[in-house]
Structures are given as C-alpha cells and as structure tokens.
C-alpha positions as CSV (number, residue, x, y, z in Angstrom):
1,M,15.5,-97.4,123.3
2,A,14.2,-96.8,119.7
3,A,14.1,-93.3,118.3
4,F,10.5,-92.0,117.9
5,K,9.5,-91.6,114.3
6,P,6.4,-89.6,113.7
7,E,3.8,-91.0,111.1
8,K,2.7,-89.2,108.1
9,G,-0.1,-87.2,109.6
10,M,1.6,-86.2,112.7
11,P,3.1,-82.7,112.9
12,L,6.7,-82.5,113.9
13,E,6.3,-79.6,116.2
14,E,3.2,-77.6,117.1
15,V,3.7,-74.0,116.4
16,K,1.6,-71.8,118.6
17,T,-0.4,-69.3,116.6
18,H,-1.7,-65.9,117.6
19,R,-4.8,-64.0,116.7
20,I,-3.7,-60.8,115.7
21,R,-5.9,-57.6,115.2
22,I,-4.5,-54.7,113.2
23,T,-6.4,-51.5,113.5
24,L,-5.6,-48.8,110.8
25,T,-6.8,-45.2,111.1
26,S,-6.1,-42.1,108.9
27,R,-7.6,-39.1,107.5
28,N,-6.4,-39.8,104.0
29,L,-8.3,-42.6,102.3
30,K,-5.9,-43.6,99.5
31,S,-2.8,-44.0,101.9
32,L,-4.9,-46.1,104.3
33,E,-6.1,-48.4,101.4
34,K,-2.4,-48.7,100.2
35,V,-1.2,-49.8,103.7
36,C,-4.1,-52.3,104.0
37,T,-3.3,-53.9,100.6
38,D,0.4,-54.1,101.4
39,L,-0.3,-55.9,104.7
40,I,-2.7,-58.3,103.1
41,M,-0.2,-59.0,100.3
42,C,2.7,-59.6,102.8
43,A,0.5,-62.0,104.8
44,K,-0.7,-64.0,101.8
45,Q,2.9,-64.3,100.5
46,K,3.8,-66.1,103.8
47,E,0.4,-68.1,103.5
48,L,-1.3,-66.8,106.7
49,H,-4.9,-66.9,107.4
50,V,-6.1,-63.3,106.9
51,T,-9.7,-61.7,107.0
52,G,-10.4,-58.0,106.1
53,P,-10.0,-55.3,105.7
54,E,-13.3,-54.7,107.4
55,R,-14.5,-51.1,107.0
56,L,-15.5,-49.3,110.3
57,P,-18.0,-46.3,110.2
58,N,-16.2,-43.1,109.6
59,K,-15.9,-40.5,112.5
60,N,-17.0,-37.1,111.1
61,L,-15.7,-34.2,113.1
62,K,-17.7,-30.9,112.3
63,I,-16.9,-27.4,113.4
64,T,-19.2,-24.4,112.5
65,T,-17.6,-21.0,113.1
66,R,-18.5,-17.2,112.1
67,K,-16.5,-15.8,109.5
68,T,-16.1,-12.4,111.1
69,P,-13.7,-12.3,114.1
70,C,-15.4,-9.2,115.7
71,W,-19.0,-10.6,115.4
72,E,-20.2,-7.4,113.4
73,G,-21.5,-7.5,109.9
74,S,-23.6,-10.0,108.2
75,K,-24.0,-13.4,109.9
76,T,-22.0,-15.7,107.8
77,W,-20.8,-19.0,108.8
78,D,-18.0,-21.4,107.9
79,R,-18.4,-25.2,108.2
80,F,-15.2,-27.4,108.5
81,E,-15.3,-31.2,108.5
82,M,-12.8,-33.8,109.0
83,K,-13.3,-37.4,108.3
84,I,-11.4,-40.2,110.1
85,H,-11.4,-43.7,108.3
86,K,-10.8,-46.9,110.1
87,R,-10.0,-50.4,108.8
88,V,-9.5,-53.7,110.8
89,I,-7.5,-56.8,109.6
90,D,-7.5,-60.0,111.6
91,Q,-4.9,-62.7,111.0
92,K,-3.6,-65.8,112.6
93,S,0.2,-66.4,112.6
94,P,3.1,-67.6,114.8
95,S,4.8,-65.1,117.1
96,E,7.9,-65.0,114.9
97,T,6.2,-63.6,112.0
98,V,4.2,-60.9,113.7
99,K,7.0,-58.4,113.7
100,Q,7.8,-59.2,110.1
101,N,4.3,-58.6,108.9
102,T,4.1,-55.2,110.5
103,S,7.4,-53.9,109.3
104,I,6.4,-52.8,106.1
105,S,6.7,-49.2,104.9
106,I,3.8,-47.2,106.4
107,E,2.4,-44.1,104.6
108,P,2.6,-40.8,106.5
109,G,-0.6,-40.1,108.3
110,V,-1.6,-43.6,109.0
111,E,-1.8,-45.0,112.6
112,V,-1.2,-48.6,113.1
113,E,-2.4,-50.4,116.4
114,V,-1.5,-54.0,116.8
115,K,-3.2,-56.2,119.4
116,I,-2.0,-59.8,119.8
117,A,-4.3,-62.6,121.6
118,D,-3.8,-66.2,122.2
119,S,-6.1,-68.4,120.2
C-alpha cells in the first residue's frame, strides 16, 4: 500500500478547539484592567481568537448606618459604598493552551473564573 500524502489544503491533524469564557471580578478597577490586558496580550501572542473584555454592569453595595452607637444625639448618618467591577473575556483555543493562558501573574484582589465549553 502506498502511504497517504495530504494535499496542500488539507490539515495534517484536526486540533479540537474549546470555547473558553474567563470572568474577572474585583473591587479595584486598575488591577482588574491590568489582568485583562495581560490575558489578552498572552492570547494574541499565541495567535488565538479573543473577544473582549466585555464590561458588565457594576454591582453597588450600599450600607447606611447611624454615626452614634447609642442612638442619642443628633441624627447623623454615614453612607458606605463598595463597587464590584466585572469583565468577561471569550477565546477559542486548544485544550493544551488553556492552562498556559491562565498561568499569568494575577494581581491580588482579582478573582478569576474559567469555564470551558466544547464548540
């Protein structure tokens, strides 16, 4: 039998790509944007298809409390607010490069959630 020779347009092996959704959340906006740019730069160096970062709505947590602990005196109030920022990055890549993409140094206070789906 003769050996099979692929033609010019045929791929040698089909590499299965996965659709990866990376969700980043943080209270600090600068560190969140730095991690986003690092992930995108790493993926573009490996010539992967990347979309994002998509900015999701902020979550504002508000607490209003009285300034006096004993409830006596003038009625003065303190308002505290915490904003939680969220970004989503989608990319398509083979399963071997998933771990390499997410192994960058991540700023403290940034939470990373990675979901892998077959495409």
